[in-house]
C-alpha positions as a Markdown table, in Angstrom:
| # | Residue | x | y | z |
|---|---|---|---|---|
| 1 | Met | -37.5 | 27.7 | 14.7 |
| 2 | Ala | -38.8 | 25.5 | 17.5 |
| 3 | Asp | -38.6 | 22.4 | 15.3 |
| 4 | Val | -35.0 | 23.1 | 14.4 |
| 5 | Arg | -34.0 | 23.5 | 18.0 |
| 6 | His | -35.9 | 20.3 | 18.9 |
| 7 | Asn | -34.0 | 18.4 | 16.2 |
| 8 | Arg | -30.7 | 19.8 | 17.3 |
| 9 | Arg | -31.4 | 18.7 | 20.9 |
| 10 | Asn | -32.2 | 15.1 | 19.7 |
| 11 | Glu | -29.1 | 15.1 | 17.6 |
| 12 | Ser | -26.9 | 16.0 | 20.5 |
| 13 | Arg | -28.6 | 13.4 | 22.7 |
| 14 | Phe | -28.1 | 10.8 | 20.0 |
| 15 | Lys | -24.4 | 11.8 | 19.6 |
| 16 | Asn | -23.9 | 11.5 | 23.4 |
| 17 | Ser | -25.4 | 8.0 | 23.6 |
| 18 | Tyr | -23.4 | 6.9 | 20.5 |
| 19 | Leu | -20.2 | 8.2 | 22.0 |
| 20 | Leu | -20.9 | 6.4 | 25.2 |
| 21 | Arg | -21.6 | 3.2 | 23.4 |
| 22 | Leu | -18.4 | 3.5 | 21.4 |
| 23 | Ser | -16.3 | 4.1 | 24.5 |
| 24 | Tyr | -18.0 | 1.1 | 26.2 |
| 25 | Lys | -17.3 | -1.1 | 23.2 |
| 26 | Arg | -13.7 | 0.0 | 23.2 |
| 27 | Arg | -13.3 | -0.7 | 26.9 |
| 28 | Trp | -14.9 | -4.1 | 26.5 |
| 29 | Arg | -12.6 | -4.9 | 23.6 |
| 30 | Ile | -9.5 | -3.9 | 25.5 |
| 31 | Thr | -10.6 | -6.0 | 28.5 |
| 32 | Ala | -11.3 | -9.0 | 26.2 |
| 33 | Thr | -7.8 | -8.6 | 24.6 |
| 34 | Ile | -6.1 | -8.4 | 28.0 |
| 35 | Glu | -8.0 | -11.6 | 29.1 |
| 36 | Gly | -7.0 | -13.3 | 25.9 |
| 37 | Met | -3.3 | -12.3 | 26.4 |
| 38 | Lys | -3.4 | -13.7 | 30.0 |
| 39 | Val | -4.7 | -17.0 | 28.7 |
| 40 | Phe | -2.1 | -17.0 | 25.9 |
| 41 | Ile | 0.7 | -16.3 | 28.4 |
| 42 | Cys | -0.5 | -19.0 | 30.8 |
| 43 | Gln | -0.5 | -21.5 | 28.0 |
| 44 | Arg | 3.0 | -20.5 | 26.9 |
| 45 | Val | 4.3 | -20.9 | 30.5 |
| 46 | Thr | 2.9 | -24.3 | 31.2 |
């Protein structure tokens, strides 16, 4: 029983770190897209 509980704890920790990484990647991608749009708009204006 202790082994099962230990595995479950590791699994939840892994899930949490994975979700954090996903949200971080998504935020970075949104930031990169916004920066790219800014550059694109500046190029269109000039």
